[in-house]
VMD Tcl script that builds the backbone (N, CA, C; Angstrom):
set m [mol new atoms 135]
animate dup $m
set s [atomselect $m all]
$s set {name element resname resid chain x y z} {
  {N N MET 1 A 87.131 144.285 115.656}
  {CA C MET 1 A 86.023 144.734 114.832}
  {C C MET 1 A 86.279 144.313 113.382}
  {N N ARG 2 A 85.278 143.717 112.780}
  {CA C ARG 2 A 85.385 143.300 111.376}
  {C C ARG 2 A 84.544 144.215 110.499}
  {N N ILE 3 A 85.092 144.544 109.384}
  {CA C ILE 3 A 84.379 145.381 108.426}
  {C C ILE 3 A 84.140 144.549 107.175}
  {N N GLY 4 A 82.912 144.549 106.685}
  {CA C GLY 4 A 82.586 143.804 105.483}
  {C C GLY 4 A 81.582 142.704 105.761}
  {N N ILE 5 A 81.276 141.973 104.760}
  {CA C ILE 5 A 80.294 140.896 104.848}
  {C C ILE 5 A 81.004 139.585 104.562}
  {N N GLU 6 A 80.807 138.630 105.424}
  {CA C GLU 6 A 81.371 137.302 105.197}
  {C C GLU 6 A 80.304 136.431 104.550}
  {N N MET 7 A 80.701 135.746 103.505}
  {CA C MET 7 A 79.748 134.952 102.763}
  {C C MET 7 A 80.422 133.683 102.269}
  {N N ALA 8 A 79.725 132.589 102.347}
  {CA C ALA 8 A 80.271 131.324 101.850}
  {C C ALA 8 A 79.746 131.063 100.447}
  {N N ILE 9 A 80.648 130.759 99.556}
  {CA C ILE 9 A 80.261 130.389 98.200}
  {C C ILE 9 A 80.419 128.880 98.095}
  {N N GLN 10 A 79.301 128.185 97.942}
  {CA C GLN 10 A 79.341 126.731 97.945}
  {C C GLN 10 A 79.759 126.155 96.600}
  {N N PHE 11 A 79.186 126.681 95.543}
  {CA C PHE 11 A 79.443 126.106 94.230}
  {C C PHE 11 A 79.920 127.198 93.279}
  {N N THR 12 A 81.128 127.067 92.813}
  {CA C THR 12 A 81.643 128.012 91.824}
  {C C THR 12 A 82.196 127.227 90.646}
  {N N ARG 13 A 82.102 127.817 89.492}
  {CA C ARG 13 A 82.602 127.162 88.289}
  {C C ARG 13 A 82.967 128.241 87.278}
  {N N ILE 14 A 84.052 128.017 86.589}
  {CA C ILE 14 A 84.445 128.928 85.515}
  {C C ILE 14 A 84.506 128.117 84.228}
  {N N GLU 15 A 84.036 128.726 83.177}
  {CA C GLU 15 A 84.009 128.041 81.891}
  {C C GLU 15 A 84.347 129.052 80.805}
  {N N PHE 16 A 85.286 128.707 79.958}
  {CA C PHE 16 A 85.686 129.583 78.864}
  {C C PHE 16 A 84.926 129.183 77.609}
  {N N LEU 17 A 84.284 130.160 76.977}
  {CA C LEU 17 A 83.525 129.918 75.761}
  {C C LEU 17 A 84.299 130.473 74.575}
  {N N THR 18 A 84.381 129.697 73.519}
  {CA C THR 18 A 85.005 130.174 72.289}
  {C C THR 18 A 84.020 130.014 71.146}
  {N N ARG 19 A 83.928 131.030 70.325}
  {CA C ARG 19 A 82.988 130.975 69.207}
  {C C ARG 19 A 83.382 129.919 68.190}
  {N N SER 20 A 84.673 129.659 68.047}
  {CA C SER 20 A 85.110 128.671 67.064}
  {C C SER 20 A 84.668 127.258 67.440}
  {N N LYS 21 A 84.406 127.035 68.721}
  {CA C LYS 21 A 83.938 125.717 69.170}
  {C C LYS 21 A 82.437 125.703 69.434}
  {N N GLY 22 A 81.736 126.723 68.959}
  {CA C GLY 22 A 80.283 126.759 69.093}
  {C C GLY 22 A 79.788 127.401 70.379}
  {N N GLY 23 A 80.657 128.083 71.099}
  {CA C GLY 23 A 80.246 128.725 72.344}
  {C C GLY 23 A 79.464 130.004 72.089}
  {N N ASP 24 A 78.498 130.274 72.909}
  {CA C ASP 24 A 77.687 131.473 72.776}
  {C C ASP 24 A 77.396 131.999 74.173}
  {N N SER 25 A 77.897 133.176 74.491}
  {CA C SER 25 A 77.761 133.701 75.851}
  {C C SER 25 A 76.308 134.011 76.200}
  {N N CYS 26 A 75.503 134.444 75.231}
  {CA C CYS 26 A 74.087 134.726 75.508}
  {C C CYS 26 A 73.341 133.444 75.847}
  {N N ARG 27 A 73.618 132.399 75.092}
  {CA C ARG 27 A 72.959 131.116 75.353}
  {C C ARG 27 A 73.395 130.553 76.703}
  {N N LYS 28 A 74.679 130.677 77.028}
  {CA C LYS 28 A 75.194 130.189 78.308}
  {C C LYS 28 A 74.584 130.967 79.470}
  {N N ALA 29 A 74.465 132.277 79.325}
  {CA C ALA 29 A 73.862 133.097 80.380}
  {C C ALA 29 A 72.397 132.740 80.577}
  {N N ALA 30 A 71.686 132.483 79.476}
  {CA C ALA 30 A 70.284 132.088 79.578}
  {C C ALA 30 A 70.156 130.730 80.251}
  {N N TYR 31 A 71.062 129.819 79.947}
  {CA C TYR 31 A 71.044 128.508 80.595}
  {C C TYR 31 A 71.309 128.647 82.091}
  {N N ASN 32 A 72.275 129.477 82.437}
  {CA C ASN 32 A 72.583 129.679 83.849}
  {C C ASN 32 A 71.409 130.305 84.591}
  {N N ALA 33 A 70.658 131.156 83.921}
  {CA C ALA 33 A 69.490 131.789 84.531}
  {C C ALA 33 A 68.248 130.920 84.382}
  {N N ARG 34 A 68.364 129.799 83.697}
  {CA C ARG 34 A 67.270 128.860 83.442}
  {C C ARG 34 A 66.122 129.519 82.672}
  {N N ILE 35 A 66.515 130.284 81.668}
  {CA C ILE 35 A 65.551 130.949 80.796}
  {C C ILE 35 A 65.670 130.322 79.410}
  {N N LEU 36 A 64.549 130.040 78.791}
  {CA C LEU 36 A 64.562 129.486 77.444}
  {C C LEU 36 A 64.858 130.599 76.451}
  {N N LEU 37 A 65.916 130.432 75.699}
  {CA C LEU 37 A 66.335 131.433 74.731}
  {C C LEU 37 A 65.974 130.945 73.333}
  {N N LYS 38 A 65.246 131.741 72.608}
  {CA C LYS 38 A 64.855 131.375 71.253}
  {C C LYS 38 A 65.504 132.339 70.263}
  {N N THR 39 A 66.161 131.795 69.291}
  {CA C THR 39 A 66.685 132.604 68.197}
  {C C THR 39 A 66.201 131.994 66.895}
  {N N ARG 40 A 65.969 132.817 65.922}
  {CA C ARG 40 A 65.388 132.345 64.676}
  {C C ARG 40 A 66.393 131.640 63.782}
  {N N TYR 41 A 67.626 132.055 63.810}
  {CA C TYR 41 A 68.560 131.607 62.785}
  {C C TYR 41 A 69.627 130.657 63.271}
  {N N ARG 42 A 69.927 130.601 64.550}
  {CA C ARG 42 A 71.071 129.807 64.971}
  {C C ARG 42 A 70.691 128.516 65.686}
  {N N TYR 43 A 69.740 128.597 66.601}
  {CA C TYR 43 A 69.383 127.425 67.387}
  {C C TYR 43 A 67.913 127.098 67.191}
  {N N LYS 44 A 67.618 125.838 67.123}
  {CA C LYS 44 A 66.229 125.402 67.069}
  {C C LYS 44 A 65.848 124.927 68.459}
  {N N VAL 45 A 64.865 125.601 69.058}
  {CA C VAL 45 A 64.435 125.253 70.417}
  {C C VAL 45 A 63.049 124.686 70.362}
}
mol reanalyze $m
mol bondsrecalc $m
mol representation Tube
mol addrep $m
């Protein structure tokens, strides 16, 4: 008897964001969700 759910993960990726190199976790999350993120002061979209 097996307990739990078996699931295959086809595509996984890890990426480290650093603010000193221009990384922005909100922008990255919006890109991953394919949502256009607009901010007034930092990025021009």
